ROFI-126842 format. One record per residue (C-alpha): residue number from 1; chain; residue in three letters; x, y, z. Coordinates in Angstrom, 3 decimals, decimal comma, always signed. Layout:
BEGIN
resi; chain; resn; xx; yy; zz
NUM; A; ALA; X; Y; Z
...
END
This chain:
BEGIN
resi; chain; resn; xx; yy; zz
1; A; MET; +29,579; +2,072; +3,123
2; A; ARG; +27,995; +4,192; +5,876
3; A; PHE; +24,343; +5,309; +5,676
4; A; ARG; +22,926; +7,893; +8,082
5; A; LEU; +19,337; +7,624; +9,355
6; A; ALA; +17,779; +10,935; +10,392
7; A; THR; +15,456; +10,619; +13,370
8; A; ARG; +13,896; +12,671; +16,125
9; A; GLY; +15,856; +12,560; +19,353
10; A; SER; +13,198; +11,249; +21,739
11; A; THR; +13,607; +7,840; +23,375
12; A; LEU; +10,742; +6,377; +21,333
13; A; ALA; +12,031; +7,844; +18,063
14; A; ILE; +15,512; +6,422; +18,682
15; A; ILE; +14,040; +2,983; +19,403
16; A; GLN; +11,982; +3,157; +16,207
17; A; ALA; +14,918; +4,297; +14,089
18; A; GLN; +17,032; +1,485; +15,544
19; A; LEU; +14,385; -1,005; +14,406
20; A; VAL; +14,900; +0,269; +10,869
21; A; ALA; +18,693; +0,238; +11,213
22; A; ASP; +18,564; -3,346; +12,500
23; A; ALA; +16,373; -4,442; +9,585
24; A; LEU; +18,760; -2,826; +7,109
25; A; THR; +21,822; -4,316; +8,819
26; A; LYS; +20,274; -7,780; +8,648
27; A; ARG; +19,619; -7,310; +4,933
28; A; TYR; +22,945; -5,566; +4,182
29; A; PRO; +25,539; -6,720; +6,749
30; A; GLU; +28,360; -5,274; +4,641
31; A; HIS; +27,133; -1,696; +5,271
32; A; GLU; +26,938; +0,487; +8,369
33; A; PHE; +23,666; +2,179; +9,354
34; A; ALA; +24,082; +4,970; +11,907
35; A; LEU; +21,415; +7,079; +13,612
36; A; THR; +21,511; +10,880; +13,254
37; A; PRO; +19,210; +12,396; +15,919
38; A; LEU; +17,741; +15,817; +15,050
39; A; THR; +15,427; +18,306; +16,726
40; A; THR; +12,262; +18,993; +14,720
41; A; HIS; +9,934; +22,002; +14,610
42; A; GLY; +7,466; +20,189; +16,857
43; A; ASP; +10,223; +19,369; +19,350
44; A; ARG; +11,454; +22,986; +19,405
45; A; HIS; +7,944; +24,242; +20,232
46; A; PRO; +6,718; +21,857; +22,951
47; A; SER; +3,990; +24,263; +24,104
48; A; MET; +2,431; +24,549; +20,639
49; A; ARG; -0,957; +22,872; +20,376
50; A; LEU; -0,878; +20,486; +17,425
51; A; SER; -4,491; +21,337; +16,643
52; A; ASP; -3,441; +24,973; +16,253
53; A; SER; -0,343; +24,212; +14,211
54; A; PRO; -0,343; +26,098; +10,911
55; A; ARG; +0,917; +23,064; +9,081
56; A; GLU; +1,102; +19,326; +9,036
57; A; GLY; +4,416; +17,532; +9,352
58; A; VAL; +5,747; +19,454; +12,380
59; A; PHE; +7,800; +16,351; +13,313
60; A; VAL; +8,771; +15,555; +9,715
61; A; LYS; +10,018; +18,567; +7,759
62; A; ASP; +13,402; +18,925; +9,513
63; A; LEU; +14,176; +15,276; +8,853
64; A; GLU; +13,234; +15,776; +5,208
65; A; GLN; +15,541; +18,780; +5,028
66; A; ALA; +18,387; +16,605; +6,315
67; A; LEU; +17,826; +14,339; +3,305
68; A; LEU; +17,668; +17,224; +0,859
69; A; ASP; +20,870; +18,915; +2,031
70; A; GLY; +22,853; +15,683; +2,335
71; A; ARG; +23,081; +15,328; +6,130
72; A; ALA; +21,377; +11,924; +5,973
73; A; GLU; +20,597; +9,270; +3,375
74; A; LEU; +17,448; +7,931; +5,070
75; A; ALA; +14,843; +9,329; +7,460
76; A; VAL; +12,605; +7,375; +9,834
77; A; HIS; +9,113; +8,692; +10,616
78; A; SER; +6,035; +7,544; +12,442
79; A; ALA; +3,780; +7,159; +9,412
80; A; LYS; +0,910; +8,946; +11,145
81; A; ASP; +3,049; +12,128; +11,360
82; A; LEU; +3,548; +12,379; +7,589
83; A; GLN; +1,910; +15,319; +5,845
84; A; THR; -0,878; +14,524; +3,407
85; A; LEU; +0,893; +15,726; +0,258
86; A; PRO; +4,268; +14,235; -0,726
87; A; THR; +7,447; +16,300; -0,645
88; A; THR; +8,938; +16,864; -4,093
89; A; GLY; +12,133; +14,873; -4,657
90; A; LEU; +11,560; +12,439; -1,783
91; A; THR; +9,985; +8,996; -1,714
92; A; LEU; +8,530; +6,761; +0,990
93; A; ALA; +10,758; +3,816; +0,203
94; A; ALA; +9,572; +1,333; +2,828
95; A; PHE; +7,180; +0,599; +5,681
96; A; LEU; +8,178; -1,847; +8,410
97; A; PRO; +5,593; -4,419; +9,606
98; A; ARG; +2,875; -2,564; +11,464
99; A; GLU; +2,509; -2,702; +15,242
100; A; ASP; -0,921; -2,705; +16,922
101; A; ALA; -2,693; +0,326; +15,426
102; A; ARG; -5,134; +0,760; +18,308
103; A; ASP; -5,162; +3,516; +20,911
104; A; VAL; -5,093; +2,781; +24,623
105; A; LEU; -6,465; +4,432; +27,744
106; A; VAL; -4,254; +5,018; +30,776
107; A; ALA; -6,301; +6,188; +33,766
108; A; ARG; -5,561; +7,391; +37,290
109; A; PRO; -6,930; +5,669; +39,251
110; A; ALA; -6,895; +2,584; +37,013
111; A; GLY; -10,050; +2,099; +35,003
112; A; THR; -11,645; +1,833; +31,593
113; A; LEU; -13,287; +4,488; +29,446
114; A; ALA; -16,722; +3,387; +30,633
115; A; GLN; -15,605; +3,647; +34,262
116; A; LEU; -14,376; +7,252; +34,106
117; A; PRO; -16,619; +9,533; +36,212
118; A; PRO; -18,606; +12,329; +34,519
119; A; GLY; -16,454; +15,407; +33,961
120; A; ALA; -13,203; +13,430; +33,978
121; A; ARG; -10,414; +15,101; +32,022
122; A; VAL; -8,952; +13,040; +29,174
123; A; GLY; -5,556; +14,214; +27,961
124; A; THR; -4,848; +14,255; +24,217
125; A; GLY; -3,493; +16,673; +21,627
126; A; SER; -5,407; +15,030; +18,779
127; A; PRO; -8,730; +16,368; +17,412
128; A; ARG; -9,431; +12,823; +16,144
129; A; ARG; -9,056; +11,259; +19,588
130; A; ALA; -10,925; +14,053; +21,371
131; A; ALA; -13,896; +13,856; +18,970
132; A; GLN; -14,163; +10,062; +19,205
133; A; ILE; -13,998; +10,181; +23,015
134; A; LEU; -16,807; +12,762; +23,058
135; A; ALA; -18,843; +10,661; +20,620
136; A; VAL; -19,133; +7,839; +23,171
137; A; ARG; -18,736; +9,846; +26,382
138; A; PRO; -20,003; +13,426; +25,828
139; A; ASP; -19,819; +13,975; +29,599
140; A; LEU; -15,993; +13,827; +29,561
141; A; LYS; -13,668; +16,783; +29,034
142; A; PRO; -10,738; +16,492; +26,566
143; A; VAL; -7,730; +18,556; +27,692
144; A; GLU; -4,563; +19,418; +25,780
145; A; ILE; -1,490; +17,459; +26,881
146; A; ARG; +1,638; +17,389; +24,705
147; A; GLY; +5,092; +15,903; +24,948
148; A; ASN; +6,689; +12,495; +24,726
149; A; VAL; +5,216; +9,469; +26,467
150; A; ASP; +7,216; +10,032; +29,674
151; A; THR; +6,093; +13,658; +29,832
152; A; ARG; +2,445; +12,825; +29,313
153; A; LEU; +2,469; +10,044; +31,907
154; A; ARG; +4,184; +12,390; +34,339
155; A; ARG; +1,500; +15,028; +33,724
156; A; LEU; -1,113; +12,357; +34,471
157; A; ARG; +0,579; +11,536; +37,789
158; A; GLU; +0,740; +15,265; +38,604
159; A; GLY; -3,020; +15,557; +38,182
160; A; ALA; -3,148; +17,492; +34,884
161; A; ALA; -5,643; +14,908; +33,617
162; A; ASP; -7,596; +11,925; +34,892
163; A; ALA; -6,782; +9,748; +31,883
164; A; LEU; -4,658; +9,732; +28,745
165; A; VAL; -5,203; +8,340; +25,254
166; A; LEU; -1,943; +7,069; +23,732
167; A; ALA; -0,931; +4,899; +20,788
168; A; ALA; -0,515; +1,246; +21,691
169; A; ALA; +2,405; +0,937; +19,274
170; A; GLY; +4,474; +3,568; +21,063
171; A; LEU; +3,960; +1,996; +24,477
172; A; ALA; +4,728; -1,453; +23,061
173; A; ARG; +8,013; -0,296; +21,510
174; A; LEU; +8,969; +1,311; +24,829
175; A; GLY; +8,130; -1,923; +26,663
176; A; ARG; +5,415; -0,121; +28,647
177; A; LEU; +2,199; -1,506; +27,175
178; A; GLY; +1,466; -3,072; +30,564
179; A; GLU; +0,749; +0,432; +31,928
180; A; ALA; -2,352; +0,717; +29,702
181; A; HIS; -5,682; -0,032; +31,340
182; A; GLU; -7,755; -0,538; +28,174
183; A; LEU; -7,111; -1,225; +24,511
184; A; LEU; -9,770; +0,865; +22,797
185; A; PRO; -11,589; -1,159; +20,091
186; A; PHE; -11,903; +0,201; +16,572
187; A; GLU; -15,645; +0,567; +17,121
188; A; VAL; -14,796; +3,279; +19,676
189; A; MET; -11,538; +4,719; +18,364
190; A; LEU; -10,294; +4,389; +14,782
191; A; PRO; -6,601; +5,304; +14,507
192; A; ALA; -4,973; +8,051; +12,490
193; A; PRO; -3,974; +6,980; +8,981
194; A; GLY; -0,580; +5,298; +9,275
195; A; GLN; -0,705; +4,820; +13,056
196; A; GLY; +1,473; +1,973; +14,278
197; A; ALA; +3,680; +1,929; +11,166
198; A; LEU; +7,213; +3,211; +10,602
199; A; ALA; +8,016; +4,904; +7,291
200; A; VAL; +11,477; +5,062; +5,733
201; A; GLN; +12,058; +8,047; +3,440
202; A; ALA; +14,883; +8,810; +0,999
203; A; ILE; +15,803; +10,906; -2,017
204; A; ASP; +13,782; +9,573; -4,946
205; A; GLY; +15,926; +7,360; -7,157
206; A; SER; +18,861; +7,235; -4,739
207; A; GLU; +20,841; +4,150; -3,804
208; A; ALA; +19,499; +4,437; -0,247
209; A; ALA; +15,915; +4,388; -1,523
210; A; GLY; +16,571; +1,199; -3,457
211; A; MET; +18,148; -0,461; -0,453
212; A; ALA; +15,295; +0,548; +1,859
213; A; ALA; +12,772; -0,931; -0,572
214; A; ALA; +14,202; -4,368; +0,238
215; A; ILE; +12,904; -4,173; +3,830
216; A; ASP; +9,410; -2,976; +2,850
217; A; ASP; +6,512; -5,014; +4,230
218; A; PRO; +4,047; -5,278; +1,297
219; A; ARG; +0,931; -5,759; +3,428
220; A; THR; +1,704; -2,774; +5,640
221; A; SER; +2,666; -0,677; +2,633
222; A; ARG; -0,576; -1,504; +0,850
223; A; ALA; -2,692; -0,711; +3,913
224; A; ILE; -0,939; +2,591; +4,731
225; A; THR; -1,022; +3,673; +1,085
226; A; ALA; -4,796; +3,167; +1,037
227; A; GLU; -5,304; +5,084; +4,290
228; A; ARG; -3,205; +8,005; +3,048
229; A; ALA; -4,958; +7,958; -0,326
230; A; LEU; -8,283; +8,334; +1,477
231; A; LEU; -6,878; +11,248; +3,478
232; A; ARG; -5,789; +13,007; +0,268
233; A; ARG; -9,050; +12,168; -1,489
234; A; LEU; -11,110; +13,758; +1,273
235; A; GLY; -8,808; +16,759; +1,627
236; A; GLY; -8,127; +16,066; +5,298
237; A; GLY; -4,821; +16,132; +7,110
238; A; CYS; -3,101; +14,726; +10,157
239; A; LEU; -4,764; +17,526; +12,174
240; A; SER; -8,316; +16,545; +11,099
241; A; ALA; -10,932; +14,627; +13,104
242; A; LEU; -10,632; +11,690; +10,721
243; A; GLY; -9,728; +8,091; +11,476
244; A; ALA; -8,950; +5,309; +9,009
245; A; TYR; -7,714; +1,751; +9,188
246; A; ALA; -7,004; -0,718; +6,395
247; A; VAL; -6,159; -4,404; +6,619
248; A; VAL; -5,048; -6,856; +3,916
249; A; GLU; -6,631; -10,321; +3,972
250; A; GLY; -5,480; -12,528; +1,134
251; A; ASP; -5,904; -10,473; -2,026
252; A; ASP; -8,569; -8,225; -0,490
253; A; LEU; -8,165; -4,852; +1,153
254; A; THR; -10,714; -3,753; +3,769
255; A; LEU; -10,800; -0,045; +4,598
256; A; GLN; -12,932; +1,574; +7,281
257; A; ALA; -13,037; +5,261; +8,159
258; A; VAL; -14,761; +7,774; +10,393
259; A; VAL; -15,191; +11,555; +10,112
260; A; LEU; -16,469; +13,602; +13,056
261; A; ASP; -17,134; +17,173; +13,982
262; A; VAL; -14,848; +18,482; +16,716
263; A; GLY; -17,480; +17,964; +19,417
264; A; GLY; -18,193; +14,346; +18,478
265; A; THR; -21,897; +15,048; +17,973
266; A; THR; -21,847; +14,077; +14,287
267; A; VAL; -20,192; +10,759; +13,420
268; A; ILE; -19,979; +9,506; +9,825
269; A; ARG; -18,683; +5,996; +9,127
270; A; ALA; -17,986; +3,981; +5,992
271; A; GLN; -16,346; +0,680; +5,048
272; A; ALA; -15,518; -1,133; +1,807
273; A; ARG; -13,680; -4,259; +0,711
274; A; GLY; -12,220; -5,346; -2,598
275; A; ARG; -9,162; -6,301; -4,634
276; A; GLN; -8,720; -2,979; -6,431
277; A; ASP; -7,369; -0,575; -3,830
278; A; THR; -8,294; +2,557; -5,755
279; A; ASP; -11,898; +1,360; -6,011
280; A; VAL; -12,018; +0,592; -2,288
281; A; VAL; -10,701; +4,057; -1,419
282; A; GLU; -13,166; +5,701; -3,789
283; A; ASP; -16,099; +3,693; -2,388
284; A; VAL; -15,275; +4,747; +1,174
285; A; ALA; -14,718; +8,372; +0,177
286; A; ALA; -17,939; +8,529; -1,819
287; A; SER; -19,931; +7,027; +1,055
288; A; LEU; -18,466; +9,492; +3,558
289; A; GLU; -19,087; +12,438; +1,235
290; A; SER; -22,660; +11,395; +0,577
291; A; GLN; -23,223; +11,556; +4,336
292; A; GLY; -21,746; +15,049; +4,653
293; A; ALA; -18,059; +14,421; +5,423
294; A; GLY; -16,994; +17,223; +3,099
295; A; ARG; -18,914; +19,724; +5,182
296; A; LEU; -17,233; +18,539; +8,390
297; A; LEU; -13,715; +18,418; +6,938
298; A; SER; -14,073; +21,830; +5,315
299; A; ARG; -14,207; +23,259; +8,823
300; A; ASP; -10,710; +21,874; +9,347
301; A; ALA; -9,517; +22,977; +5,897
302; A; SER; -8,515; +26,515; +6,794
303; A; LEU; -8,673; +27,681; +3,167
304; A; ALA; -12,208; +26,460; +2,476
305; A; GLY; -14,130; +28,925; +0,305
306; A; LEU; -11,109; +31,041; -0,661
307; A; ARG; -10,363; +31,754; -4,332
308; A; ILE; -6,589; +31,986; -4,661
309; A; MET; -4,832; +32,999; -7,866
310; A; VAL; -1,726; +31,061; -8,930
311; A; THR; +0,431; +33,250; -11,178
312; A; ARG; +3,450; +31,028; -11,830
313; A; ALA; +4,212; +29,436; -15,191
314; A; ASP; +1,995; +26,559; -16,294
315; A; ARG; +4,352; +23,640; -15,579
316; A; GLN; +5,084; +24,771; -12,018
317; A; ALA; +1,488; +25,840; -11,306
318; A; ALA; +0,139; +22,338; -10,698
319; A; ALA; +1,944; +21,652; -7,415
320; A; LEU; +0,804; +24,910; -5,822
321; A; ALA; -2,735; +24,669; -7,178
322; A; ASP; -3,094; +21,058; -5,971
323; A; ALA; -1,794; +21,906; -2,486
324; A; LEU; -4,246; +24,798; -2,157
325; A; SER; -7,129; +22,689; -3,433
326; A; ALA; -6,317; +19,933; -0,921
327; A; LEU; -6,951; +22,468; +1,849
328; A; GLY; -10,313; +23,519; +0,493
329; A; ALA; -9,341; +26,558; -1,602
330; A; GLN; -10,403; +27,132; -5,196
331; A; ALA; -7,159; +27,575; -7,099
332; A; VAL; -7,479; +29,996; -10,046
333; A; ARG; -4,643; +29,411; -12,516
334; A; CYS; -3,648; +32,558; -14,345
335; A; PRO; +0,041; +32,377; -15,348
336; A; VAL; +1,555; +35,835; -15,812
337; A; ILE; +4,843; +34,509; -17,202
338; A; ALA; +5,777; +32,099; -19,954
339; A; ILE; +9,207; +30,573; -20,446
340; A; GLU; +10,983; +31,695; -23,627
341; A; PRO; +14,149; +29,742; -24,507
342; A; ILE; +17,361; +31,649; -25,236
343; A; ALA; +19,616; +30,285; -27,993
344; A; VAL; +22,937; +29,014; -26,624
345; A; ASP; +26,088; +28,056; -28,518
346; A; PRO; +26,257; +24,245; -28,184
347; A; ALA; +30,056; +24,449; -28,024
348; A; ILE; +29,859; +25,431; -24,362
349; A; PHE; +28,438; +22,027; -23,473
350; A; ARG; +31,371; +20,207; -25,052
351; A; ASP; +33,564; +21,888; -22,431
352; A; LEU; +31,450; +21,136; -19,373
353; A; GLY; +34,249; +18,994; -17,972
354; A; GLN; +36,306; +22,137; -17,254
355; A; TYR; +33,872; +23,133; -14,487
356; A; ASP; +33,931; +21,946; -10,885
357; A; TRP; +30,344; +22,974; -10,107
358; A; LEU; +27,066; +23,558; -11,886
359; A; VAL; +24,685; +25,887; -10,036
360; A; LEU; +20,934; +25,673; -10,703
361; A; THR; +18,578; +28,360; -9,418
362; A; SER; +15,166; +27,294; -10,741
363; A; ALA; +13,213; +24,312; -12,017
364; A; ASN; +12,710; +26,165; -15,309
365; A; GLY; +16,472; +26,493; -15,604
366; A; VAL; +16,871; +22,751; -15,105
367; A; ASP; +14,322; +21,991; -17,828
368; A; ARG; +15,998; +24,321; -20,295
369; A; LEU; +19,500; +23,021; -19,552
370; A; ARG; +18,320; +19,431; -20,022
371; A; ASP; +16,870; +20,365; -23,419
372; A; LEU; +20,089; +22,121; -24,446
373; A; LEU; +22,181; +19,085; -23,514
374; A; ARG; +19,931; +16,874; -25,614
375; A; GLU; +20,149; +19,231; -28,578
376; A; ALA; +23,939; +19,301; -28,288
377; A; GLN; +23,955; +15,479; -27,883
378; A; VAL; +26,155; +15,813; -24,801
379; A; ALA; +25,921; +13,560; -21,746
380; A; PHE; +26,036; +15,229; -18,363
381; A; PRO; +29,561; +14,733; -16,899
382; A; ALA; +29,517; +12,348; -13,941
383; A; ALA; +32,295; +14,287; -12,184
384; A; LEU; +30,492; +17,648; -12,341
385; A; LYS; +29,090; +18,503; -8,902
386; A; VAL; +25,694; +20,210; -8,697
387; A; ALA; +24,300; +22,782; -6,283
388; A; ALA; +20,570; +23,618; -6,330
389; A; ILE; +18,870; +26,541; -4,641
390; A; GLY; +15,944; +24,576; -3,143
391; A; PRO; +14,170; +21,204; -2,972
392; A; GLU; +11,908; +21,801; -5,988
393; A; THR; +14,893; +22,700; -8,160
394; A; ALA; +16,828; +19,767; -6,676
395; A; ALA; +14,008; +17,341; -7,459
396; A; ARG; +13,824; +18,501; -11,066
397; A; ALA; +17,616; +18,189; -11,346
398; A; GLN; +17,458; +14,662; -9,948
399; A; GLU; +14,872; +13,738; -12,587
400; A; ALA; +17,171; +15,160; -15,268
401; A; GLY; +20,155; +13,119; -14,105
402; A; MET; +21,951; +16,025; -12,411
403; A; THR; +21,931; +14,889; -8,784
404; A; PRO; +22,609; +17,836; -6,419
405; A; THR; +25,134; +17,503; -3,620
406; A; ILE; +24,261; +20,884; -2,076
407; A; VAL; +20,816; +22,270; -1,198
408; A; PRO; +20,957; +25,135; +1,355
409; A; GLN; +18,691; +25,196; +4,400
410; A; ARG; +17,228; +28,577; +3,340
411; A; PHE; +16,408; +28,692; -0,330
412; A; ILE; +17,850; +32,064; -1,381
413; A; ALA; +20,940; +33,072; -3,350
414; A; GLU; +22,837; +34,325; -0,304
415; A; GLU; +22,461; +30,994; +1,495
416; A; LEU; +23,455; +29,030; -1,598
417; A; ALA; +26,577; +31,193; -1,922
418; A; ASP; +27,513; +30,433; +1,692
419; A; ALA; +26,960; +26,689; +1,313
420; A; LEU; +28,884; +26,488; -1,963
421; A; SER; +31,755; +28,621; -0,691
422; A; ALA; +32,256; +26,196; +2,192
423; A; ALA; +32,412; +23,218; -0,183
424; A; MET; +34,409; +24,527; -3,142
425; A; VAL; +38,176; +24,563; -3,522
426; A; PRO; +40,009; +27,891; -4,040
427; A; GLY; +39,686; +29,077; -7,634
428; A; ALA; +36,853; +26,659; -8,418
429; A; ARG; +35,294; +26,917; -11,887
430; A; ILE; +31,529; +27,380; -11,627
431; A; LEU; +28,866; +27,436; -14,329
432; A; LEU; +25,719; +29,252; -13,221
433; A; ALA; +22,685; +28,462; -15,390
434; A; ARG; +19,881; +30,947; -14,834
435; A; ALA; +17,199; +33,200; -16,309
436; A; ALA; +17,983; +36,455; -18,057
437; A; GLY; +17,587; +39,401; -15,717
438; A; ALA; +18,184; +37,450; -12,505
439; A; ARG; +19,895; +39,112; -9,547
440; A; ASP; +23,694; +39,160; -9,581
441; A; VAL; +23,999; +38,475; -5,850
442; A; LEU; +25,009; +34,841; -6,306
443; A; PRO; +27,759; +35,240; -8,950
444; A; ASP; +29,095; +38,369; -7,234
445; A; GLN; +29,407; +36,646; -3,852
446; A; LEU; +31,038; +33,559; -5,348
447; A; ARG; +33,550; +35,670; -7,237
448; A; ALA; +34,303; +37,638; -4,083
449; A; ARG; +35,214; +34,346; -2,434
450; A; GLY; +37,682; +33,340; -5,127
451; A; ALA; +35,539; +31,367; -7,580
452; A; ARG; +35,682; +31,804; -11,351
453; A; VAL; +32,044; +32,043; -12,392
454; A; ASP; +30,554; +31,863; -15,883
455; A; VAL; +26,894; +32,915; -16,132
456; A; LEU; +24,822; +31,084; -18,738
457; A; GLU; +21,415; +32,636; -19,394
458; A; THR; +19,251; +29,901; -20,868
459; A; TYR; +15,734; +31,391; -20,795
460; A; ARG; +13,744; +34,501; -20,050
461; A; ALA; +10,348; +35,048; -18,466
462; A; VAL; +7,917; +36,805; -20,813
463; A; PRO; +4,211; +37,645; -20,538
464; A; PRO; +1,872; +35,057; -22,078
465; A; ARG; -0,523; +36,077; -24,813
466; A; ASN; -3,817; +37,526; -23,613
467; A; VAL; -2,525; +37,868; -20,053
468; A; ARG; -4,244; +41,255; -19,613
469; A; ALA; -7,607; +39,877; -20,671
470; A; ARG; -7,245; +36,798; -18,470
471; A; LEU; -6,314; +38,867; -15,429
472; A; ALA; -9,197; +41,247; -16,052
473; A; ALA; -11,585; +38,294; -16,144
474; A; CYS; -10,206; +36,494; -13,071
475; A; LEU; -9,221; +39,227; -10,625
476; A; PRO; -12,678; +40,542; -9,619
477; A; ASP; -13,598; +37,246; -7,926
478; A; VAL; -10,215; +36,434; -6,373
479; A; ASP; -9,544; +36,705; -2,612
480; A; MET; -5,760; +36,288; -2,764
481; A; VAL; -2,926; +36,473; -5,305
482; A; THR; +0,236; +34,368; -4,916
483; A; PHE; +3,680; +35,267; -6,262
484; A; THR; +6,552; +32,776; -6,466
485; A; SER; +9,267; +34,991; -7,980
486; A; SER; +10,102; +38,614; -8,625
487; A; SER; +9,407; +38,083; -12,324
488; A; THR; +5,820; +36,996; -11,611
489; A; VAL; +5,331; +40,194; -9,604
490; A; ARG; +6,747; +42,435; -12,331
491; A; HIS; +4,691; +40,865; -15,100
492; A; PHE; +1,543; +40,908; -12,976
493; A; VAL; +1,901; +44,623; -12,222
494; A; GLU; +2,634; +45,441; -15,870
495; A; ALA; -0,514; +43,600; -16,971
496; A; THR; -2,845; +44,848; -14,229
497; A; PRO; -4,496; +48,239; -14,656
498; A; GLY; -4,966; +50,196; -11,436
499; A; SER; -4,509; +49,054; -7,845
500; A; LEU; -5,821; +45,900; -6,189
501; A; PRO; -8,945; +46,051; -4,000
502; A; ASP; -8,219; +46,406; -0,265
503; A; ARG; -9,925; +43,061; +0,420
504; A; MET; -7,492; +41,180; -1,841
505; A; LEU; -4,501; +39,630; -0,059
506; A; VAL; -1,023; +39,228; -1,530
507; A; ALA; +1,106; +36,194; -0,583
508; A; CYS; +4,803; +35,926; -1,541
509; A; ILE; +7,087; +32,901; -1,512
510; A; GLY; +9,902; +34,756; +0,255
511; A; PRO; +11,443; +38,112; +1,219
512; A; ILE; +13,045; +38,835; -2,159
513; A; THR; +9,730; +38,413; -3,970
514; A; ALA; +8,007; +40,456; -1,257
515; A; GLU; +10,561; +43,259; -1,615
516; A; THR; +9,901; +43,427; -5,355
517; A; ALA; +6,144; +43,519; -4,725
518; A; ARG; +6,470; +46,412; -2,286
519; A; GLU; +8,770; +48,330; -4,619
520; A; LEU; +6,087; +48,031; -7,294
521; A; GLY; +3,373; +49,369; -5,022
522; A; LEU; +1,696; +46,165; -3,769
523; A; ARG; +0,779; +45,645; -0,131
524; A; VAL; +2,253; +42,311; +0,985
525; A; ASP; +0,147; +40,457; +3,539
526; A; ILE; +1,847; +37,045; +3,716
527; A; ILE; +5,503; +35,997; +3,354
528; A; ALA; +6,550; +32,349; +3,514
529; A; GLN; +9,145; +31,440; +6,127
530; A; GLU; +10,300; +28,518; +3,995
531; A; TYR; +10,787; +29,609; +0,395
532; A; THR; +9,059; +26,690; -1,327
533; A; THR; +5,596; +25,865; -2,622
534; A; ARG; +4,833; +24,015; +0,605
535; A; GLY; +6,217; +26,899; +2,653
536; A; LEU; +3,939; +29,336; +0,827
537; A; VAL; +0,910; +27,145; +1,505
538; A; ASP; +1,939; +26,860; +5,168
539; A; ALA; +2,141; +30,648; +5,434
540; A; ILE; -1,287; +31,083; +3,862
541; A; VAL; -2,782; +28,549; +6,277
542; A; ARG; -1,036; +30,250; +9,185
543; A; SER; -2,579; +33,566; +8,208
544; A; ARG; -6,041; +31,998; +8,348
545; A; THR; -5,559; +30,197; +11,679
546; A; PRO; -7,135; +32,061; +14,609
547; A; ILE; -4,755; +32,812; +17,477
548; A; PRO; -6,054; +31,024; +20,589
549; A; ALA; -7,086; +33,187; +23,510
END
């Protein structure tokens, strides 16, 4: 069997992905493991400063999308590039043994950090590295240099900087560690969480995930998990001036961390050791917070101090509220819709085998369909192919035993219609499970392309009890309202007397939701470019990020 490994296309990324492929081939010689190079958001925008990026994971999300839409079974990442919050439906199945996690200095002319002259320019795109350099050498000048290792070394030769700070692991894997002039000790430069480790990602519960787990290095996995847990606990991200490094010795885990302000004038350190990893992480976090780390990190958390209303139904509200809270916002949960089941004749489920495709357009629809199948005591047919409108719906379907084979790159009905039309046979029988009152764009387009479509309405969105009173109590103190569907907009407007204050921002998960909001008289300030919970959070962060002069 052939398994595809999604990877960035740079020389270093290919080398790293090949390390994973080689480990898998050694463990499973009967299978083929092929690299699938892709261009990521960070690669497509080489001039973008990472410190000004509106989101984490600029080198990760396109590889994740390849997993979700079936273009790859596995993805290989540098663990330090992973976003703080996990992506729904995906799992980090393995970490390879960690390389040297330290950073190195490459200088021109050759020299150490202590030997650099006052005013020397040190090239780095990392707030963490820049702050730690300034902490020990405030007379130096960090300058922004981006690109792969070859590009950055070339810029050094061209005189764009007097020195560079690079990861030792990357140079070692390229066979170029000998070009470094100093390995920076942890006392000077703590690495980014995950630095030096390779992460293997897959669809949660998939065969590929199970196979990758066999090449996991337990010590590396334990250390990286602790470092990332600390990052989440503190609310930082891969763009924060935060360093962390964990090491496993026997049964004990030792975790040390540093938090700095961007100028390196305030440095907060903490360390703990123990056998219970959660206790070690909590001890380090509590020590850092007691010294003021929260105040420093809140400057990086672009949403700090904002009160943002989450209007989606209770079950789906948690993911959005948690993501906003992780970036410093105060999430105000006020669901304006509740899910009301619609009675369905169980006989339809006894004939599921007549369909070629099942189309799912929401996580709520997946939940309701799963319940209906249980009530009818019908197992989901193994031969029935599934298409899901987006990763959150796909993840819920996976949990329910309805593994999707199609997830479009843009999570709207029109894109799903295009993707399904390309995959289906002429005259395909399609069952579309959806909410009452949903747009007819999807069934109409599929029918126009020769499919026979049956629409099954399994639930409707209704206003919760006391929604007017709850909105009246919450709205006066809210800075922003989020909408994740047209139904949330409609129910919000129906329950809200009068217009919103001019100071209050409106953020929508995509253009369809935004169109509904405008039709109902709301001013839309923010529209997500990726129509998911994470995409909405990214758009909100982007709106709060100052544009550099």
